[in-house]
C-alpha positions as CSV (number, residue, x, y, z in Angstrom):
1,X,-157.2,107.0,-17.5
2,X,-157.4,103.4,-16.4
3,X,-154.4,101.1,-16.4
4,X,-155.9,98.8,-19.1
5,X,-156.4,101.9,-21.3
6,X,-152.8,102.9,-20.9
7,X,-151.6,99.4,-21.7
8,X,-153.6,99.3,-24.9
9,X,-152.2,102.7,-25.9
10,X,-148.6,101.5,-25.3
11,X,-149.3,98.4,-27.4
12,X,-150.9,100.4,-30.2
13,X,-147.8,102.6,-30.4
14,X,-145.2,99.8,-30.2
15,X,-146.8,97.6,-32.8
16,X,-146.0,99.9,-35.8
17,X,-142.5,100.2,-34.5
18,X,-142.0,96.5,-34.4
19,X,-143.6,96.2,-37.8
20,X,-141.3,98.7,-39.3
21,X,-138.3,97.0,-37.7
22,X,-139.4,93.6,-39.1
23,X,-139.7,95.1,-42.6
24,X,-136.2,96.6,-42.3
25,X,-134.8,93.2,-41.3
26,X,-136.4,91.5,-44.2
27,X,-135.2,94.2,-46.6
28,X,-131.6,93.8,-45.2
29,X,-131.8,90.0,-45.5
30,X,-133.0,90.3,-49.1
31,X,-130.2,92.7,-50.0
32,X,-127.6,90.4,-48.3
33,X,-128.9,87.3,-50.2
34,X,-129.0,89.2,-53.5
35,X,-125.4,90.5,-53.0
36,X,-124.2,87.0,-52.1
37,X,-125.8,85.5,-55.2
38,X,-124.3,88.2,-57.4
39,X,-120.9,87.7,-55.8
40,X,-121.1,84.0,-56.4
41,X,-122.1,84.5,-60.0
42,X,-119.2,87.0,-60.4
43,X,-116.7,84.5,-59.1
44,X,-118.0,81.8,-61.3
45,X,-117.9,84.1,-64.4
46,X,-114.4,85.2,-63.5
47,X,-113.2,81.7,-63.9
48,X,-114.0,81.8,-67.6
49,X,-112.7,85.3,-68.2
50,X,-109.3,83.9,-69.4
51,X,-110.9,81.5,-71.9
52,X,-111.4,82.5,-75.6
53,X,-111.2,79.8,-78.2
54,X,-112.0,79.6,-81.9
55,X,-114.0,77.0,-83.9
56,X,-111.7,74.4,-85.2
57,X,-111.2,74.2,-89.0
58,X,-111.9,71.2,-91.2
59,X,-108.1,71.1,-91.8
60,X,-105.1,73.3,-91.1
61,X,-101.5,72.8,-92.1
62,X,-100.2,72.5,-88.5
63,X,-100.7,72.8,-84.8
64,X,-98.3,74.9,-82.7
65,X,-97.9,73.7,-79.2
66,X,-96.9,76.3,-76.6
67,X,-94.6,75.7,-73.8
68,X,-95.8,75.6,-70.2
69,X,-95.4,73.8,-66.9
70,X,-94.6,70.1,-66.8
71,X,-98.3,69.1,-66.5
72,X,-99.6,71.9,-68.7
73,X,-97.2,71.1,-71.6
74,X,-98.1,67.4,-71.5
75,X,-101.8,68.3,-71.7
76,X,-101.1,70.7,-74.6
77,X,-99.1,68.1,-76.5
78,X,-101.8,65.5,-76.0
79,X,-104.4,67.9,-77.4
80,X,-102.3,68.6,-80.5
81,X,-101.8,64.8,-81.1
82,X,-105.5,64.3,-80.9
83,X,-106.0,67.0,-83.6
84,X,-103.4,65.3,-85.7
85,X,-105.0,61.9,-85.4
86,X,-108.4,63.3,-86.2
87,X,-107.0,64.9,-89.4
88,X,-107.7,68.4,-88.2
89,X,-104.0,69.3,-88.7
90,X,-101.3,67.8,-90.9
91,X,-98.3,68.4,-88.6
92,X,-97.3,69.4,-85.1
93,X,-94.8,72.1,-84.4
94,X,-93.1,72.1,-81.0
95,X,-90.9,74.9,-79.7
96,X,-88.2,73.7,-77.3
97,X,-84.9,75.1,-76.0
98,X,-82.0,73.9,-78.2
99,X,-80.3,72.5,-75.1
100,X,-81.0,71.5,-71.5
101,X,-79.6,73.1,-68.4
102,X,-76.9,70.5,-68.5
103,X,-75.9,71.5,-72.1
104,X,-77.5,68.4,-73.7
105,X,-79.5,68.8,-77.0
106,X,-83.2,68.4,-76.3
107,X,-84.7,67.8,-79.8
108,X,-83.6,64.1,-79.9
109,X,-85.0,63.5,-76.5
110,X,-88.3,65.1,-77.4
111,X,-88.6,63.1,-80.6
112,X,-87.8,59.9,-78.7
113,X,-90.5,60.7,-76.0
114,X,-93.2,61.3,-78.7
115,X,-92.3,58.1,-80.5
116,X,-92.6,56.1,-77.2
117,X,-95.7,57.9,-76.0
118,X,-97.7,58.3,-79.2
119,X,-96.0,56.1,-81.8
120,X,-93.7,56.5,-84.8
121,X,-96.5,57.9,-87.0
122,X,-97.1,60.8,-84.7
123,X,-93.3,61.4,-84.3
124,X,-92.8,61.5,-88.0
125,X,-95.4,64.3,-88.3
126,X,-93.9,66.3,-85.5
127,X,-91.4,69.1,-86.1
128,X,-89.1,70.7,-83.6
129,X,-88.4,74.5,-83.6
130,X,-85.4,75.2,-81.4
131,X,-85.5,78.4,-79.4
132,X,-83.1,80.2,-77.1
133,X,-83.3,78.8,-73.6
134,X,-83.7,82.4,-72.4
135,X,-87.3,82.5,-73.9
136,X,-89.4,83.2,-70.9
137,X,-92.8,84.6,-72.0
138,X,-95.6,84.0,-74.5
139,X,-94.5,87.0,-76.5
140,X,-90.9,85.9,-76.7
141,X,-92.0,82.4,-77.7
142,X,-94.2,83.8,-80.4
143,X,-91.3,85.9,-81.8
144,X,-89.0,82.8,-81.7
145,X,-91.5,80.5,-83.4
146,X,-92.6,83.0,-86.0
147,X,-89.6,82.3,-88.2
148,X,-90.3,78.5,-88.2
149,X,-93.8,79.3,-89.2
150,X,-92.7,81.6,-92.0
151,X,-90.3,78.9,-93.3
152,X,-93.1,76.5,-93.6
153,X,-95.3,78.8,-95.6
154,X,-98.4,78.1,-93.6
155,X,-101.4,80.3,-94.2
156,X,-103.1,79.2,-91.0
157,X,-102.4,77.1,-87.9
158,X,-104.0,75.9,-84.7
159,X,-102.4,77.4,-81.6
160,X,-102.7,74.8,-78.8
161,X,-102.4,75.9,-75.3
162,X,-104.2,75.5,-71.9
163,X,-107.7,76.9,-71.7
164,X,-106.8,79.5,-69.1
165,X,-104.1,80.8,-71.4
166,X,-106.2,81.1,-74.6
167,X,-107.3,84.7,-74.5
168,X,-103.9,86.1,-73.7
169,X,-102.1,83.8,-76.1
170,X,-104.4,84.8,-78.9
171,X,-103.9,88.5,-78.3
172,X,-100.2,88.2,-78.2
173,X,-99.6,85.8,-81.1
174,X,-101.8,87.9,-83.5
175,X,-100.0,91.1,-82.5
176,X,-96.5,89.5,-82.9
177,X,-97.3,88.0,-86.3
178,X,-98.8,91.3,-87.4
179,X,-95.6,93.0,-86.4
180,X,-93.6,90.4,-88.2
181,X,-95.7,91.0,-91.3
182,X,-96.9,87.4,-91.4
183,X,-100.4,87.1,-92.8
184,X,-101.3,83.9,-91.0
185,X,-104.7,83.0,-89.6
186,X,-104.3,82.0,-85.9
187,X,-106.9,79.5,-84.6
188,X,-106.7,79.3,-80.8
189,X,-107.6,75.9,-79.3
190,X,-107.7,75.3,-75.6
191,X,-107.1,72.1,-73.7
192,X,-108.1,71.1,-70.2
193,X,-105.1,71.7,-67.9
194,X,-104.9,69.8,-64.6
195,X,-103.5,73.0,-63.0
196,X,-106.7,75.0,-63.5
197,X,-110.4,74.3,-63.3
198,X,-112.6,77.3,-64.2
199,X,-115.6,76.0,-62.3
200,X,-115.1,76.7,-58.6
201,X,-111.6,77.9,-59.2
202,X,-111.4,79.8,-55.9
203,X,-111.8,76.5,-54.0
204,X,-108.5,75.1,-55.1
205,X,-105.2,76.7,-54.1
206,X,-103.6,75.7,-57.4
207,X,-106.5,77.0,-59.6
208,X,-106.7,80.3,-57.5
209,X,-103.0,80.9,-57.9
210,X,-103.1,80.2,-61.7
211,X,-106.1,82.5,-62.0
212,X,-104.5,85.4,-60.2
213,X,-101.2,85.1,-62.1
214,X,-102.9,84.8,-65.5
215,X,-105.3,87.7,-64.7
216,X,-102.4,90.0,-63.8
217,X,-100.7,89.2,-67.2
218,X,-103.9,89.4,-69.1
219,X,-104.9,92.9,-68.0
220,X,-102.1,94.9,-69.8
221,X,-102.9,92.9,-73.0
222,X,-106.6,93.8,-72.9
223,X,-105.7,97.4,-72.4
224,X,-103.4,97.3,-75.5
225,X,-106.4,96.3,-77.6
226,X,-107.9,99.8,-77.2
């Protein structure tokens, strides 16, 4: 066999091998891209996992503002004030500890802050429900405020909290009120919180930390529904 014939034979054998290798690389690349896109979509969707809000009513007797961090609670109060000014709710109910760390009563300070920040009209439509300073969870807060809600005879109210807290807060509050034999319709309303952005939450240290902590707290409550 001539040298040229041998070369042609080697080329003819090697070509299918290179072709198969090229197809494998393309298949691997396609799978990698697909997995990457799926993972990105999963991350994005996970940011909205915590959020579950209800349509706002035409009018409700009151809005209950949940406690939170310094920035979070200010955002929640602002959201409740907006509902009041729009006529969506008739009154605002705030749960606060009955005294500060230094033993000073907080209710007068809260009222004064609301009057300075939002005006006397808003302050006159805001009620304070004093709770034990030891209240340290959404469930404990629901138990503490349930008596204030019962005393007002409300048949419904808007629960105002941060967006990332809405799903868990709705589950807990409905369970607590059911256990307290309070037949009250809870309408969950979420406000934008500067400490959490659902879109691209993993890019921000604060949002990622908030997501993780809320996810850990949410899971047992989701399990309790089944």
